[in-house]
VODRENGU-770338 format. One line per 8 residues: number of its first residue (from 1); for each residue x, y, z of C-alpha. Coordinates in pm, whole numbers, plus 50000, padded with zeros to 5 digits. Layout:
VODRENGU-770338
NUM = X:Y:Z | ...
END
This chain:
VODRENGU-770338
1 = 80915:96538:49105 | 80739:96250:49295 | 80772:96273:49707 | 80815:95900:49744 | 81138:95893:49547 | 81392:95747:49713 | 81797:95844:49636 | 82111:95725:49815
9 = 82302:96080:49873 | 82547:95976:49629 | 82337:95892:49343 | 82111:96178:49370 | 82299:96370:49114 | 82309:96072:48850 | 81986:96020:48871 | 81885:96369:48806
17 = 82126:96376:48522 | 81953:96063:48352 | 81596:96176:48388 | 81446:96512:48400 | 81245:96552:48705 | 81009:96876:48552 | 80814:96618:48353 | 80775:96412:48690
25 = 80843:96099:48531 | 81120:96016:48766 | 81046:95634:48907 | 81086:95488:49256 | 81445:95389:49284 | 81578:95156:49578 | 81790:95298:49804 | 81990:94981:49870
33 = 82317:94884:49695 | 82451:95036:49335 | 82471:94875:49048 | 82814:94741:48947 | 82946:94499:48670 | 83164:94190:48651 | 83312:94151:48334 | 83519:93947:48066
41 = 83690:94012:47746 | 83645:93746:47494 | 84007:93583:47458 | 84342:93700:47474 | 84427:94019:47256 | 84603:94368:47267 | 84302:94480:47501 | 84209:94275:47775
49 = 84079:94267:48139 | 84445:94345:48266 | 84452:94696:48102 | 84093:94739:48022 | 84080:95077:48241 | 83722:95115:48200 | 83395:95181:48001 | 83082:95348:47933
57 = 82761:95230:48026 | 82395:95265:47867 | 82109:95123:48043 | 81706:95135:47918 | 81451:95048:48189 | 81102:94943:48133 | 80869:95267:48204 | 81139:95505:48170
65 = 81119:95769:47926 | 81490:95821:47856 | 81805:95627:47912 | 81808:95514:48292 | 82196:95506:48246 | 82316:95740:47972 | 82678:95720:47910 | 82817:95691:48226
73 = 83185:95602:48317 | 83257:95282:48508 | 83646:95230:48643 | 83782:94922:48833 | 83679:94894:49182 | 84001:94917:49378 | 84261:94619:49228 | 84023:94415:49102
81 = 84042:94295:48772 | 83682:94240:48693 | 83472:94434:48895 | 83360:94757:48790 | 83142:95050:48969 | 82968:95349:48799 | 83126:95659:48916 | 82817:95759:49061
89 = 82603:95507:49275 | 82294:95394:49067 | 82071:95132:49253 | 81823:94941:49034 | 81470:95064:49009 | 81178:94922:49213 | 80933:94723:49019 | 81163:94681:48721
97 = 81294:94303:48654 | 81500:94351:48345 | 81706:94632:48192 | 81896:94615:47882 | 82272:94749:47899 | 82515:94859:47611 | 82878:94944:47699 | 83202:95003:47524
105 = 83532:95036:47600 | 83811:95146:47692 | 83788:95481:47841 | 83992:95620:47543 | 83776:95529:47280 | 83532:95865:47375 | 83832:96015:47176 | 83749:95812:46885
113 = 83414:95699:46878 | 83073:95899:46819 | 82776:95669:47053 | 82443:95740:46977 | 82256:95543:47198 | 81909:95549:47287 | 81604:95271:47370 | 81498:95287:46995
121 = 81850:95255:46834 | 82239:95230:46968 | 82507:95333:46696 | 82848:95412:46721 | 82894:95627:46398 | 83177:95709:46194 | 83451:95496:46342 | 83766:95552:46133
129 = 84083:95353:46113 | 84331:95605:45956 | 84567:95481:45675 | 84865:95361:45757 | 85179:95260:45525 | 85509:95295:45726 | 85434:95125:46091 | 85166:94900:46026
137 = 84921:94886:46347 | 85153:95032:46614 | 84912:95335:46662 | 84581:95177:46575 | 84321:95152:46885 | 84103:94839:47005 | 83822:94870:47140 | 83524:94654:47328
145 = 83194:94641:47349 | 82884:94453:47497 | 82524:94412:47535 | 82293:94247:47777 | 81940:94204:47927 | 82031:94154:48281 | 81764:94042:48529 | 81768:94206:48910
153 = 82001:94001:49121 | 82114:94008:49457 | 82368:94296:49509 | 82263:94430:49179 | 82602:94310:48983 | 82558:94273:48589 | 82744:94062:48384 | 82889:94215:48083
161 = 83068:93986:47853 | 83277:94207:47642 | 83383:94134:47280 | 83618:94311:47046 | 83463:94494:46728 | 83739:94517:46508 | 83966:94179:46332 | 84312:94148:46381
169 = 84526:94076:46065 | 84875:93996:46033 | 85100:93921:45720 | 85357:93645:45750 | 85618:93538:45459 | 85784:93247:45408 | 85994:93036:45117 | 85744:92793:44977
177 = 85760:92390:45014 | 86106:92247:44790 | 86270:92591:44712 | 86506:92608:44494 | 86849:92543:44602 | 87015:92928:44653 | 86700:93128:44568 | 86678:93441:44789
185 = 86403:93629:44848 | 86409:93963:45051 | 86106:94198:45151 | 86091:94572:45257 | 85715:94593:45280 | 85397:94453:45279 | 85028:94607:45252 | 84655:94524:45216
193 = 84496:94738:44949 | 84144:94887:44900 | 84034:94797:45252 | 83713:95007:45381 | 83838:95247:45673 | 83511:95389:45772 | 83201:95270:45919 | 82918:95265:46160
201 = 82895:94982:46460 | 82523:94902:46525 | 82414:94702:46803 | 82158:94462:46770 | 81994:94216:47009 | 81997:93938:46760 | 82203:93822:46504 | 82184:93578:46228
209 = 82531:93455:46314 | 82622:93445:46692 | 82961:93515:46576 | 82896:93837:46585 | 82761:93909:46932 | 82493:94156:46836 | 82705:94359:46640 | 82661:94485:46301
217 = 82909:94677:46097 | 82761:94913:45827 | 82769:95185:45580 | 83112:95077:45504 | 83347:95319:45287 | 83629:95499:45236 | 83871:95210:45108 | 84238:95268:45177
225 = 84565:95074:45241 | 84716:94954:45571 | 85084:94798:45591 | 85417:94835:45714 | 85778:94913:45555 | 86087:94760:45633 | 86362:94969:45570 | 86602:94723:45620
233 = 86461:94481:45443 | 86371:94085:45581 | 86516:93755:45422 | 86310:93462:45382 | 86363:93098:45477 | 86153:92794:45530 | 86009:92995:45867 | 85720:93223:45847
241 = 85848:93576:45939 | 85672:93821:46068 | 85638:94109:45807 | 85278:94289:45957 | 85203:94172:46322 | 85329:94148:46690 | 85696:94020:46712 | 85979:94104:46937
249 = 85948:94427:46994 | 85753:94483:46700 | 85347:94585:46779 | 85237:94613:46433 | 84928:94369:46424 | 84629:94576:46223 | 84340:94648:46428 | 84091:94686:46083
257 = 83690:94726:46067 | 83523:94379:45973 | 83432:94392:45638 | 83353:94102:45337 | 83508:94220:44991 | 83610:93997:44690 | 83964:93966:44564 | 84080:94212:44287
265 = 84043:94066:43944 | 84247:94150:43644 | 84074:94175:43325 | 84116:93982:43038 | 84264:94175:42714 | 84046:94134:42422 | 84323:94085:42152 | 84558:93832:42377
273 = 84316:93572:42581 | 84674:93473:42752 | 84693:93820:42888 | 84525:93904:43237 | 84466:94248:43170 | 84656:94387:42811 | 84782:94705:42793 | 84430:94922:42885
281 = 84455:95030:43209 | 84105:95186:43207 | 83961:94797:43183 | 84033:94700:43507 | 83741:94510:43578 | 83738:94507:43952 | 83939:94882:44093 | 83791:94818:44455
289 = 83914:94443:44476 | 84129:94341:44763 | 84458:94201:44736 | 84841:94201:44902 | 85107:94389:44768 | 85472:94313:44851 | 85797:94516:44782 | 86078:94247:44751
297 = 86394:94139:44580 | 86468:93818:44408 | 86778:93614:44325 | 86957:93298:44307 | 87308:93229:44440 | 87526:92956:44288 | 87865:92812:44461 | 88016:92773:44120
305 = 88198:93034:43874 | 87965:93200:43634 | 88032:93061:43300 | 88090:93295:42948 | 87769:93134:42812 | 87574:93192:43138 | 87686:93580:43166 | 87593:93656:42779
313 = 87202:93506:42865 | 87180:93675:43194 | 87403:93978:43238 | 87220:94024:43591 | 87479:93871:43750 | 87677:93982:44067 | 88011:93771:44060 | 88142:93673:44452
321 = 88401:93511:44641 | 88700:93589:44379 | 88485:93424:44108 | 88415:93107:44282 | 88037:93188:44303 | 87795:93441:44154 | 87427:93529:44204 | 87143:93617:43967
329 = 86877:93905:43998 | 86551:93758:43863 | 86351:94037:43988 | 86264:94313:43951 | 86408:94374:43594 | 86687:94652:43595 | 86856:94840:43313 | 87187:95052:43218
337 = 87168:95373:43010 | 87242:95130:42717 | 86907:94928:42819 | 87129:94615:42912 | 86965:94427:43187 | 87156:94462:43475 | 87245:94331:43851 | 87150:94642:44083
345 = 87187:94521:44441 | 86944:94796:44618 | 86677:94715:44379 | 86286:94605:44477 | 85996:94593:44300 | 85606:94547:44336 | 85425:94187:44321 | 85060:94119:44429
353 = 84820:93830:44566 | 84477:93904:44506 | 84223:93777:44853 | 83918:93712:44930 | 83826:93917:45223 | 83535:93830:45516 | 83669:93907:45831 | 83434:93844:46204
361 = 83465:94087:46482 | 83701:93978:46769 | 83872:93712:46496 | 84208:93731:46402 | 84373:93648:46009 | 84718:93559:45964 | 84781:93550:45595 | 85142:93370:45498
369 = 85270:93441:45158 | 85448:93126:45020 | 85715:93250:44747 | 85919:93061:44550 | 85850:92681:44631 | 85710:92412:44463 | 85376:92560:44276 | 85450:92905:44439
377 = 85606:93160:44267 | 85604:93539:44327 | 85305:93672:44262 | 85137:93889:43967 | 85256:94217:43839 | 85014:94477:44060 | 84739:94711:43928 | 84911:94991:43698
385 = 84719:95244:43993 | 84964:95158:44284 | 84871:95361:44604 | 85071:95685:44625 | 85173:95606:45010 | 85397:95308:44932 | 85762:95361:44943 | 85864:95474:44586
393 = 86214:95638:44432 | 86468:95552:44181 | 86553:95178:44326 | 86164:95093:44335 | 86026:94922:44027 | 85681:95030:43996 | 85625:94906:43634 | 85589:94550:43468
401 = 85857:94414:43265 | 85900:94483:42866 | 85604:94260:42750 | 85417:94197:43067 | 85066:94342:43182 | 84932:94373:43516 | 84808:94045:43637 | 85091:93852:43454
409 = 85333:93618:43657 | 85648:93819:43805 | 85771:93448:43750 | 85663:93079:43658 | 85427:93092:43933 | 85164:93261:44142 | 85265:93328:44520 | 85054:93091:44724
417 = 84911:93178:45071 | 84763:92993:45389 | 84503:93209:45556 | 84419:93067:45906 | 84153:93209:46172 | 84105:93259:46522 | 83927:93428:46804 | 84220:93675:46930
425 = 84429:93356:46908 | 84770:93356:46646 | 84638:93123:46335 | 84850:93130:46033 | 84698:93179:45699 | 84912:93073:45369 | 84903:93191:45045 | 85101:93099:44750
433 = 85200:93426:44544 | 85152:93439:44193
END
């Protein structure tokens, strides 16, 4: 080791771990103030400066054959919200004007991120968001990353601006505009299907779109299903309710890998141009496209007695109020042992709406499904290969009504939807159900 290398006592061990002394390549280091960090996190999100406990730091300084800082932990200084110090003192190298810094946090991220960071390339490998069909994002992990090329300043304080690496997704639903009087929709779950679950996050010093903040997600694979099962169901009104997201005591907002994916498309049956898909399930044209699938029940209630003719035309009726009112079951279709269409109050069926996806890191997407309003219906019958993780059982109808095929409308019109996008701020997205 060069005899003129100046190290403060507590920095000695850290410096020895950063650069091999046996190669006699350790540069001279100032014995002044240690490097520290001031931090910001873009927008309000599940992970904020208030609950960011720390992060891991990498740094590349000119003239150093290895990383100047190589995965060292930085934690909050006393009770400060935005000042973090390294676990061991490291001072700015003499003669070096600029240093490149990379960081990721929180500290728990070491359990689910695999860093491969050097001066040549910077990756977080094989990040995976596990498939979940019951409780949405309740157990998913948020994480943030930062990159900067910093100049030496008095006090050696480096400003790190953290940005969210994932996209946040919510699904809401409501009755559409001007719904038919007495129309009732009850939902027991909503899920996004065919969403890539694995990818590599790569740091880039420049990016064609500044929204990505030096991030690039690559090698996306393993499409799965994400969503939430509502065991007790939720009844829709004209105000949107949260099916998957943060509302009240629920914290089920999804934290997913940013990605771009086309909407699921149903192929046309060659023998029937009016059909979306026909009977040949193998002819589905885009089995990897994205769609939202909903487990729901649709009824219409009338505050009048049922007529004899009405009961004959639609036997799936529940008589209520000692005969003064009645309710029609519109979806799903259920039958008795004789093949007669009957009312079954515990029955639910699957309907879907294809969606185009272009998620950017650090942005929140809120999909608001609109059922049974003017111009909106109840969606399309879903593909035949409904994911196995979704709820089943004798009261869950997975197949289309007789004469219907995947892609056909459940009722007269499709679901509409609205999608609103914000940087980690609630922004509804309405989508009409087919």
